N, C-alpha and C positions, 0 to 999 in steps of 0.2 A: 914287745907287745904286738908289733905288726905281724911277726911270725906266728904268734899264738892266735891272733885273729884270723889269719889266712888258714892255718891248720884246722881251726874249729869249723870252717865252712867246707872243708874237703871231706867227702864221704869216704869211708873205708873201702879198700880195694874189692872186698867181697860184695859190697852193696853195688858198686859200679859194675862189676862183672855180672851180677844177677840182673840188673836193669838192662844192660846191653844184651844179655842172653835172651831175656823175655822179648825185647824189641826184635831181635833177629828171628826168633821162633815165630812171632806174630807176622813179620814180613814174609817169612818163608811160606807159612801156611796160607796166608790170605792174599799174597801178591805174586811171589815167584812161582809157586807150584801151579796155581791156575793159569798163569801166563805160559808156562812150559807145557801144561796139559793142552792148551789150545793148539799149539804148533804140533805136538805129538799126534793128536787126533786128526789134525788137518792133513798130515802126511802119512797117516796110518795105512792107507790103501795105495800109496805110491804117488810119484810126481805126476803121472799122467792123469790120475783121478783129480788131484788137486788143481792142475792147470785147466782141466775140463770144467770144473766147477767155477773157476774164476772168470774164464772167458765165455761162459755161457751167456746168451743174449740178455736174459733177465738180470744176471749179475752185473754185466757191463752197464746196463741201464741204471741199476741201483747205485753203482759207483759214480756215474756221471751226475745223477740227481743229487747225491750227497755232496759232491764237490761244488755243484752249482748253488745249492742252498747255503753252504758255508761261505762261498764267494760273495753272496749277496748279504747275508746276515752279519758277518764279521766286520766288513767295512762300515756298515751302518751303525753297528754297536760301537765301533771305534770312534766315529764322529760324535755319537751321542755321549759316550763315556767321557771323552775329553771335554765336551761342552758342559756336561753336568758337573764334572769334578771342578772345572774352572769356576763355574757359577757358585757352587757351594763353598769352595775353599777360599775364594777371593772376595766374595761379596756377602753383605748382610742384608736380608730382605724378609718380608713377611712370607710365611709358608715354607720356610727353609726346611723345617722338620718334617713337614708333609711331603716335600719332594724326596727327602731321604727315605721316608717310609715307603713311598711308591717305588723307589729304586730297589728296595729290599723285598718288595712284594713277591717276585718269582721264587725267592728262597723259602717263603712260607706257604706258598700255594702248590699243591700237587700238580705236576705237568699234565696229568689226565684232566684235572679240573680246568686248567688253562685251555686245553683243547676243547673241552665242552663249552667254554665261554665263547669260543669262535663259532662253534656249531649254533649256539643260541643267537649269535649276531648275524651270521651269514648263511645259516641253513635255510632250506626251502620254507620252513615255518618260522624262521627267525625274524628278528627285527628288520633287517635289510634284505631278507631273502626275496620277497616279491619284487622289489625294485631291481635287484640284481638280475633276476630271471627276465624281467621285462626289457632290460637293456642287454641281455645275453652276455652277462659278465659272470664268470665262474671263479669263485674263491675256494669253496670247499671241494675236496676230492680233486685238487689240482695244485700246481706248484705255488701259486700265490698264498693259499691257505697254509701250506707247509712252511713257507718262508716266514709268514707272520707268526706262526706258532714258535718257530725256532728263534726268531728275534725276541719274542717275549721271554722265553726261558733263559736266554743268554745275555740280555742287556745289562744285568747288574755287574758282570765280571770285570769289565774294563773300568767302569766308574768306581766300583768298590776298591779296586787296587790303587786308583789314582787319588781318591779323596783324602785318605789319611796322609799320603805322601805329600800332596800339595799343601795341606794344612800345616804339616810339620815344617815345610820349607818357607812358608810365609810368602809375602808379596814384595819384600824389600828390593829384590833384584829387578823385578818388573817395573816397580816405581822408579828406580834409578835409571833404567833404560828409557822410560818415557820422559823423565826430566831431561835427559841428554838429547832428546829429540827423535828417538826411534818411534816408528809407527807401531800400531797395535799388532799387525801381522809380523813385522820385523822382530818385535819383542817376543812374540810367540815362537817363531822359528829359531831364533838365536839365543833366547834366554830360557823360556819355559820348557820347550820341547827337549833340549839337552838334559835338563834337570830331571825330567820325568821319564826318560827313555826306558829305564829298566822296569819301572812299574808298568809302563805302557806295553812293553814287550811281553811281560808276564801275563798281563790281563788279556792281551790278544791271544796268547797261546791257550789260556784257559777257555776263552770264549770259543776258539776254533775247535778245541777238543770236545767241548760240550755240544757244539753245533753238529759235528759229524757223528757224535754218539747218541744224540737225543732220540728217545724212543716214545715216551708216553704221550706227549702233546702231539707229535707228528703222527703217531698211530691213530689218534682220534680223528684228525682232519684229513688223512691221506686217502681213505677209502680202500687201501690195500689192493690197488690195481696193479697186477704184475706187469712189469715192463714199462709202467707209466708213473706211478706214484709211490713206489717202494724205494725207500732208502736202504743203505746197507743193513742197519739193525733190523728193519722190517723184513728184509729179504732173508736174513738169518732166521728170524722167527718162523717164517713160512717153511723154509727148508727143514727146520727142526721139527715142526709140527707134522711134516710129511715123513718123518723118520729117515730123512736123508742126512744122516749125521755127518758123514764125511764132507759133503758139500757145505753144510752149515758151518762146520769148524773151519773149512777152507776160506769161506767168505769172512768169517769172524776174525780170522788171522790177519785180514787186511786192515781191520780197525786197530789191531795190536801193532802192526807194522807202522801204520800212520802215527800212532801215539809215540812209538820209539823214534821214528824219524823226526817228529816234532821236537822231542826232547833233545835229540842230537843237534838239530839246527839251532835250538836255543843255546845250547852249550857252545857251539861253534861261533855264533854271533857274539855272545858274551866274551869269548876268548879274543876274537878279533878286535872288539871295541876296547877291551882292556889293553891289548897290545898297542893299539894306536894311541891310547891315552898315555901309556908308559913312555912312548917315544916323543911326546910333545915336549918342547922346552919349558922350563920353569916359567911361571907367570901366565901360562895359557890355561 
């Protein structure tokens, strides 16, 4: 009976082969071929042209600005994501569903719309525009506005990875640690954090990738000032619109490299953590 039940749930070999083939064709057409095309076009005119496009002053400025925005947005979203996930998963309170809806808001709002919201708030004719001008505070067409727009479009990633994980784990271990006399911070560092490290790592990686590759919201609030408020995606757009295709693909390849390096670091960290866990004695 068991063998019959198992065999009835196994698809024939030709169905499995067809599904695998369709998946491979899809990945090849929409992932591998575009990725290879970026590097082929980037090096089409030789290494000298590629290097000149990458070390050009405006390109270096775009790289620095992209890294700066990610360095600010990701840690802030990390703190928010952990706090929001802990609050939602561990406590019951009024407005919990509203908080969940607000966390999902950037997923349902176009990035361009979110950028326009910041224009409405901080623009010269916006709600806070006159006050900001009176106090010589610049938000739009400057780094602060770009950071705010990036934080908005990326803040769900960490929280949304941790909420289902922490809900599934429950709060028994934390309650046991508190009963044994551990403080709240000690419980977090030694009980909660080790249990959520994989989800936290994955959420941070997604958040960082989106922060470095964000285009719509940042484009609206940046002002497209070359050498000052252009991130890597915005710089690629400018080069492409100027028909400087070799330079555009050269700079675009940096985003591809950053994505590949991020994936490699994620795999390496997971391997190291698995190795350290495998060598721990039983009972730990």
